[in-house]
N, C-alpha and C positions, 0 to 999 in steps of 0.2 A: 173822607177816607180817599190814601193814595192810591194812585192807580197800579203799583205792583202789589199792593194787601188787593186791591180789585181783583187781578188776573189770580191771584191764590186763592181766593175764596171761589171763582168761578169754574176754576179748573177740578176743587173739588167735589161742588155742585155738579160737573159735565162727571168725574169718576163717578160720583153715587148714582146720578142716573144712566150711565154705562151698567155700572153693578143690578141699579132694580131693574133693567130690564126695560128700560121707559121706548116710548116710541120715535123713532128716528127723528120725526120731523122736531122731537122736542131738543132731544140730542145736541141738534143740527141749527137751532136758534141758540141753544148755550153756545156750542162754539161758535158763531159767528159774534156773541156779544164779546168772547175772548179774543177775538182775533181785534177787534175794535177795543179792545182796552190794550191790545200791543200795540197797534197801530197809535193811538196816543201814549202809551211811554215811549213811546221811538223818537217821535215827534217833542215830548217835552224835554229827552235828555237827549237830544242831541243824534240820535241814529244810532247804529251800528259801530262799535269801537272797535280797531281792526282787524274790519272784516270787509264789507261786502263794498263799502262806501269806499277805501282806500283803494280798493282794488279797480272801481271805477273810474276813479282819478288816471289812474295808468294808463 
């Protein structure tokens, strides 16, 4: 499964957990996992396009 798909699935799981009023700890762990997937995605695909990375170089 590619990283983008993992992010989408994890977001759906997070939304469902919030709607079901799950504990804050579980929601936090899901959110952390999404953050890990996002970092992995940016590493794989060369970072931001047209945003932060260009501003940083100026």
